[in-house]
N, C-alpha and C positions, 0 to 999 in steps of 0.2 A: 402261289402257282396260278397262272392264268390259263384257262382252258377255253378253246373255241370249238363248239359243236356245230357240225355242218350238215345241212339237209339238202343233198344234191337232187337234181332231176333224176327219176321221174316221180318223186314223191307227190301225192295229190296236193293241189294248190288250194283247195277249199278247206283243208284240215291242217292244224298245226301238228307237228310230230310229237306223238305221245312219248315215244322212246326218248327223244332229246329233252322233252319237257321234264321227264322223270330224272334223267341224268343231270340236268341243270340243277334241279333241287338237291339231288344227292351230293353233288360237288359243293354247292353253296352251304349245305347244312352239315356235311359229314367229313369234309376235308379241311383240316386246320389251315387257315391262310389261303384257301382255294376259292376261286370265283370262276363262274362259267357264263358264257354268252352263246347265243344261237345265231348262226348265219343262215338265213333262209335263201339258200342258193337256188332253190327251185323257183322262187319268185324273182330272184335276180335274173335267172335264165329267161323267164317269161318276158320280162321287159327288154332284155338283150335281143332275143330272137325276133320279137315283133318290130324292132327297128330295122331289121334286115330282110324280112320276108313276110308274106301274108300268112298269119298263123293264128288260129282261133282256139277257144276253149275246147271244142270238139277234137281238134288236132292233139292238144295236150293230153286229153283223156285217152285218146287212141294209144299213144305211146306209153302212158302210165298204166293202163289197165287192159284195154280191148285186145292189144297185140301181144299180151303176155306170153301165150303159148307158142307164138312165132318168134319171140325174142327181138322184135324190131327196136324197142326202146334201148335195150342193151347194145345192140349192134351199132346204133347211132353214135354212141360214145366210145366204141372200140377204136375209132380213128384217133381220138385223143389219147387213149391208153397206149397205143402203139406208135403215136407221133407220125401218123401217115393218113392224110385226108382221103386217100384212095384205098384204105385198108380193106382188102378182100371185097372190093366193090363188085367185081364181076361174079364172084361166087354168090354173093347175096342176091344179085339180080337173077341169076340162073335158078337159085333155090326158091325164090319167091315168085317166079313166073307162074301166073295163073292163080296165085293166092292174093296178090295185091293188085288193085286197079292201077291204071297208068298214072293218075294224079297222085295217089298215095306212094307209088314207087318213086316218082320224081321228088316228092317232098322228103321221103326218108333218105334218099341219096344226097340231096342237097343239105339236109341237116347234118348228115355224116361228114360232109365236106367242110361245114362251117364250124362245128363245135370245138375243134382244137383251139380256136381263137378264144372261145368263151372260157374253156378250162384254164388257159394261160392267164386270162384276166382274173378269174376268181381265185386262182392260186396266188397271184400277186396281192390280191385283196387280203387273203388269209395271212400272208407273210407280213403285210403292212400292219396288221393288227397285233403283231409281235406276241403270239401266244407261246407258252412253254409246251403245250400239248394241243394237238388238233385231233378231234375225234369225228369220224364219219359213221353215220348209220347207213346200213345197206339192207333194204327190203324190196322184194319184187324186182323191178327193173332199174334199180339204183346201182348195181354192182360195178359196171364198167365206168360210170360217171364218178363214183366214189374212188375207185382205184386210180382213175386218170388224174383226179385232183390230188390224191395223196402222192402220186409219182411226181407231179409238177412241183408240189410244195417241197418235196425232198430235194429236188434239183436246185430250187431257189434258196432253200435254207436248210441244209442238212442237220442243223442242231435242233430243229423243231421235231418233237416226238409225234409220230403218226400212229393212230389207233383206229381200227375198224371193228364194228360189231353189228348186231342185228340178225334178222331171220336168215339172211344169206350166209351167215357165219356160224350156224348151229352145227354141232357135231363135226363130222368129217369135212363138211364144207369149209368151216373156219380153218381147220388144219391145212387144207389144200390151198386156201388163199394165202396163208402165211408162208407156206413152203415155196410157193411159186412167184411171189411178188415181194422181193427183198426191200423195196421202199416202204413197205408196211412194217413198222417196228413191232407192233403188238396187235393181236386179234383177241377180242373178248368173245368167248363162246358161252351161250346160255344167258341167264338173267343178269343184265349188266349193272343194275343199280347196287349190287353188292360187290361185284368183281372190279368195276371201274374205280370206285374210291380206294379200294385196297391197292390197285395198281398205282394210282397217283401217290398214295402214302408211301409205297415202296420206292417209287422214283425219287422221293424227297430224302431218302436215306443215303448215307455215304456208301454203304455196301448193301444194296437192295437184295433181298431174298425173294425172287419172283416165283420160286417153287410153291409158295404158300397161297398164291392167287388162283383160286379154283377156275379151271377151264381156260386159263390164259395160254396163248401161244406166244413164245418168245425165243430169242436166239442167245446162245452162249458165246463165249469169246471166239470160238471157232467158226461162228456164223451159221451153225447147224440149227434148224428149226426144232423146237421142243414144244410139245403140246401137253400141258398139265391135264390131269384127269378132271373130267367135268363133275359137277355136283351130283350126288346120288339121290338127293331129294330137292324139291323146289323150295323157293322162299316161302315162309309162312305169310299169310295174307296181311297180318298186322305190320309187316315190314315193307309192304309195297307202298311207295310214296305217291302222293298226288302230284300231278305235273305242274310245272311253272311255265306258262305260255307267254311270259313277258316278251313283248316286241313283235310277236306274230301279227296281231291285228293292226298294229301301227304300220308295219311293212306292207301288209296287204292293202291297206288304205292308200298307200302311195304308189301302188303298182297298177298297171293296166288290167291285171287280173281282177281288180275290184269290180269291174264291169262285167266280168264273166261268171262269177260264182256268188252264192250266198254262203258265207263261211259258217262252219259248224265247230263246236267244241268236241273234243274227243275225251270220253270218260271211260273208266275201267273199274268194274266191280269185281270181276273174277277172272281167273286164268284156268286153263285146262278145260276138260269136258267130262261132266259126270256120266254122260251116256257112254263116251268113249272108254272110260275106265272099265265098264262092264262089257261093252261090245264096240270094238274099234271099227268104224265104217271102213269097208275094205279099200276104198279109193282115197281116203282122206289122209293127208300128210300135214295138216295144219298145225298140230301142237308140238311138232318136233320132238325134242328130248323129254318133255314133261307133259304127260297126259293127265296127271293127277289134278283133280278139280279142287280149287280153294277159292274162297270168296271173302271179301272184306265184310266187317260187321255192318249190319244195316245202318247204324248211326253214322259210321265213318263214311259209307258210300253216299248216304243222303247229304251229309254235310259237305262232301266234296262237290257234289252236283250243284248245290245251292251256292257255295262259295264261288265256283267258276262262273255260274250264271250272273251273280251280282258283280263280280270283279270285271268281267268282260262285256256285260250287258248283251249277251247272246243267249237265245233260248233254244236254238237248234243244236241238238247233241247227237253224236254218233257213239253208241256204246259198243266197244270192241270185243266184249265177252263172246267167246265162241258159242256159249249157250247160257241162257238166263238161269240164275240161281232161283229156283222155284220159291224159296223162302222170301225173296223180295216181293212176291205178290201180296203178302200179308204184312209186310214191314215197310219197305222203302216206297213202294208205289202208292199206298194209301196216304202217306205223308206228302208225297208230291201232289196228289190230288187236293189235299187240304191246304197246301201252301199258297194256292192262288196264282202260282206261276204258270203261264201258258206255254209249257215246254213242248217241244216237238222232238221226239226221241226215235232213234233208229236202232233196232236190236235184233239179235238172232235168238230164236226160240225152237222148241221141239214141236213137231207137227201134230202130236196127239193132245195138245192143250185143249181144254174144254172152253165152251163159249163164255162161261162166267169169267174165266181167266182172261180171255181176250177182251172182254168188256173192261176189266180192271186196267189192262194195258192201254186200251183206247182212252179211258177216262184220265189216265196219267199223262197223256200226251203222246203215246206211241202212234206214229202215223205210218211207219214203215217197219215191217217185220220180215225176217228171212228165216222161214221155219225148216229149212233143210229138205224141202220137197225136191226129189230128183227123178221120180217116176210115179205113175198112177197104177202100177201093176204090182200086186203083192208078191208074186214069185220073184220078180226082178228086185224088189225091195229086200226080200230075204237074201238074195245073192249079195246085196250091199251090206247086210247085217244092220239095217236101219231101225228095226224095232217098231215099225208102223206098217199099216196096210194101205192098199190103194184107196179104199173107201175112206180111211181116216184122213188121207191127204186131200181128197176131194172135200170132205167135211171141213177141213181147215180153210180151203179156198172159199167155201160157202159162208162159214162163220166169220171169216175175215171181211168179206163183202158186207155182211149184216152189221158188223160192229164198226165199220168205217176204217178198217186197217188196210193199207196197201201191202199185198203179199208179193214179195220178190222171190222168184224161184227159177231153177234151171232144170231142163229135161236132159238126162244123160242116158247114153246107151253104150254098148260095147263090153258088157260084162260076161265073163266066161260062163257058159251054161245057159244063157238066155236064148230064146228062139222067136221066130216070127209069130208063133201062136201066143206068146206073151203080149205082143203089141197089137195084134189085129183087133181084139175086142175094144181096146182103149181107143185106137184110131177111129173105129166106127162110132164111138160115143162122144168124141170131141166136139162135134157140132152142138150137142146139148149143153156144153160147158162154156159157150162163148160169152155168157154174161159174167163169168168169173174171171179173176186176174189170169191172163195168159203168162207163160214163161217169158223171161226177159229176152230170150232169143230162140232160135231154132235149136233142135236137139244137137248135142255135141258128143262125140265119142270121148270116153274118159281118157284123161292123161294119167300116166303112172308117175306118182309123186314120191319123192324121198320121204321116208318115215311112215308111209302107208303100209298096211298089210300086204297089198299087191306088190310093193317093192321088197318087203322083208321076207315074204313067204312065197317062193316060186311055185309051191304046190297048189296055190290058189288059181294058177292058170297063166301067169306071165313069167317067162324066164328068158335068158339071153338078152337082158336089157342093155341098151346103149343110150348115152346121153342124146337128147334131142338134137337134130341136125344143126340148129342155129348156134349151139355152143361151138361147133367145129369151125364156123366161119366168123365167130366173134372173138375167140381166144386163140392165142398161139401156144397151145399146150398139147402134149400127147394124149392119146385116148384114155390112158389110165388116170391121168390127172384130171381130165374133163369129167370122168366118172365121179371123182371125189368132189368136184366143184358143183356139179349139176343138181338141180332140184327136180327137173322134169325129164322123163326118159321115154324113148320110143320102144315099142314092142309090137309084135304081130297083132293084127286086128283080131278081136274075139267077138263073139255074139252075133247079132243080126247082120245081114248083108245089105247091099245097096238098095234093092227094091223096097225092103221094109223101111230103111232109113228115109228114102225118098217119099214114101207114103206118109210116114210120121211127120216129116217136115212140111209136107203139103198141108196136112191138117193143122199143124201148129201155125203155119203162116196165115191160113184162113182165120184161125182163132184170133191172132194178133190184129189182123186187118179189120175184122167185124166186131171186135169186143166193144168198142165205144158205142155202137148202135144197138147192142144186144141187151135184152132184159128178161128176167124171170123173177117174180116176187110172189109171196104168199102172205095172206093175212088170216089168222085163225080167229074167227068171230064167235066161237063157241059152238053154235049149232051148225056151222058150215065153215069151210075153208075156201077162200077166194084166191084164185091164181090168175095172174096176168103175165103173158109172154109176148116177147117180140124177138124172135130168133129166125134167121133166114131159112133154116132147115125144117121149120115147123109152121104149118099153116094156121093152127089155132091161136087165138089171141086172148081169150078169157074163158075160164070155166069155174064151176063150183063143185066142191065135194060136199054132198049132203047126206049120203048114206052113213049111218053111225059106224058101221064096221070099217068103211074106207077112211073115215076121219080118224078113227083109232089107229089104223095101220099107218097112215101118213104121219101122225104124231110120233109113233114109235120109230119111224124111219129117220127121225132127227139124228139117231145114232145108227151105225151099221148093224144090220141083222141078217141072219140067214132066214130063208123062208120058214123053216120049222120053228125057229125061235120067235119069229114074227107071228105066226099062227097061234102059238101057245100063249104069248103075252096079249095078243089082241082078243083072244077068246076070254081071257080074264077080265077084260074091260067091257066087252059086248056079249051079252048072253047069246048062245047059239053058235057063235063063231062062224067059221067057214071051213070047207074041206081043203086038204092040202093042195089039191089040183086047182081049186078056186083061188087060193092065195097066190099060187104061181102064175095063174092067168092074169090076176090083178097086177102083179109085179111086171110081167111081160108087157102088159098094156101101158103101164106107167113108164117103162123104159122106152117104148116106142114113142110116147108123147114127150119124151125129154124131161120127165119129172124126177127120174131116179137114175142113179149111176150104179152099175153092178161090176163087181170084180171078185174073183176067187170065191164065188158062192155067197157073197154078201151084197146087200143093197143099202143105199142111203139116199135120201131125197136131196135135191140140189137147189131148192128154192129158198133164198134168203127171205127172212121176214121183212115186210114192207116197213120202211122207216116212218112213213106217214100213212096210216090206214085210211084216212079220209080221201087222200089222193088216190089210193089204190081203188077205193069204191067208185070214185068218179071214172077212173080208167076202166074199171069193170063195166060200168054202165055204158061207156062209149063203145066198148067192144062186145057187149053181151050178145049181139046178133051176128057176130062174126062166126064163120063156120068152125065147128069143133071137129077137126079131122084127126083121126088117130094116124098121124103121119109116120111112116117108117123112117128109120135113120137112113140117110143117103147111102147107096151102095157105091161100089167102085166106079160105076159109069157116071154117076151124078156128083161124085165128090169133086172138090176143087182141083184144078190142074196142078201137077207136082211142081215144086220149085227145087232148085239145087240145095244140097245140104250146106249149112254154114261151116266155115273153116273152124270156128270155135265159138263157144259161148263165153260170156263174161266169166272170168275165173271165180270159182266159189271160194273166196278167201277173205279173211279179215285178219287184222292184227297189226302190230307195229314192228 
């Protein structure tokens, strides 16, 4: 049995498809007489479209990721799905007026007009390969492109079996796809590496019994769609196969995209979320049907990483795990450090990891971490059920800077129960944080995602949900079917209003603008602590802490403390201690100087240790005569001018 696996736009072009890499191996190894190949139709499209219009890597990324919550990428291929180059063009233009700039609007509508020709060509290419089965993966904004190609394949060659799976086919979404698009023969729901080989094996039988394939959507003789029950438990980690990326790097090397991106390998150590099993973050719908955390054995994961690096001679790796298995810190990562391979890893972690853990990550080649920071206020974080405080998140930013890790994060708002009083103190302190990694974009109002507690539990504050507007001008389906198909839903706005959003985004925009030039470092030299600052809101450039009590207090503020806990612990280190009011006065002074961040009654210092203390000493000598002004944090009259709120932040998503 010949199987062709197709990766349609808008799958990222700098990454091979983990899902199809796993399915290729599962077919080759577990289907008797079966063989699978992958068609990298996303790269085919890149070459095709650049011959017809000016189109760049930034344009591709826009449709693949940045426009996700507006649905621009899916709408582009709706013209091919419905065989109409002008499909709901006027509706799209009206809905996106004010959201898209003129040039982006023109490009999106031109792509929409052109892509039916590409889909016809890629479908003919698929048919010419003469597969018995063609399988499409659908994640993020691949849905209409995958459906359009499946439709065209069925028109050209009705005997070819069409199958779709992926994140867009989980649960009710997959059943809805199968029910409404009859040119899709089968939909795989859930983890495909088990169900897909079973489907292929059944298709090879004279009288196939499809009822035994867990999660499968299929049709009986009457043409009525049937959805088998999904699995009640996830695959054990020992059965999760390593991917086979044969062909991707060769195809990328022949594509115009080779000049656009530095390719990365995609590796997977774990599925699910160990934090989400205990406390499901209220806005997160990432894990779909299975939240249960399970991870590969350290030996297996290490061997997979090394094998992929050697096989493809690529050291840049994207780890798709929703959260790091903490056990890997003492097993996999030390072995990577000892291997001598100069790996560059990207991974998601939890924000309350300690500095020693971050150093291990850095030493192992971690250059990019996504610690799930979405706010710097403890009360809002409690509303999210994040399990961290505002001071812990700021500590993560500080320690990431100190250990050389690039911290990627988003600022979210719009949570039921939040208020301006939760945001005002953070906004006032943002100028002190400009030396730390800013969020990747301005603050974004949360989207309501399928599988999230906000979707499943209306008592949390969101009810009367409707599919986001873009589904209505992308698909020709009634509202109840769109509800089953959609992943993102619109709901009445909750939480803070426009004035607070505007003030927050003004502060974040200034942070992003001035970050490259900002600096705050400290060197603990034993009998004194030397601090050097270069931040636009603070006049002082260098200072020393020489008082033993202040030195002790500053060292303790490496971790968040309340004033009372700080006073108690400092008194244990310095005889005599200080009165409670004196401790509070010291903390207030340090907040005003931009040395300390405070939230919910806790305080933490925000000065990363200097990487090179000799350079810091020279810097201190250069600035030692600079004025040491206890500068107040800018008030509303001196804060940067407001800027408009962003339409959306980069979606907080990973996966295959």
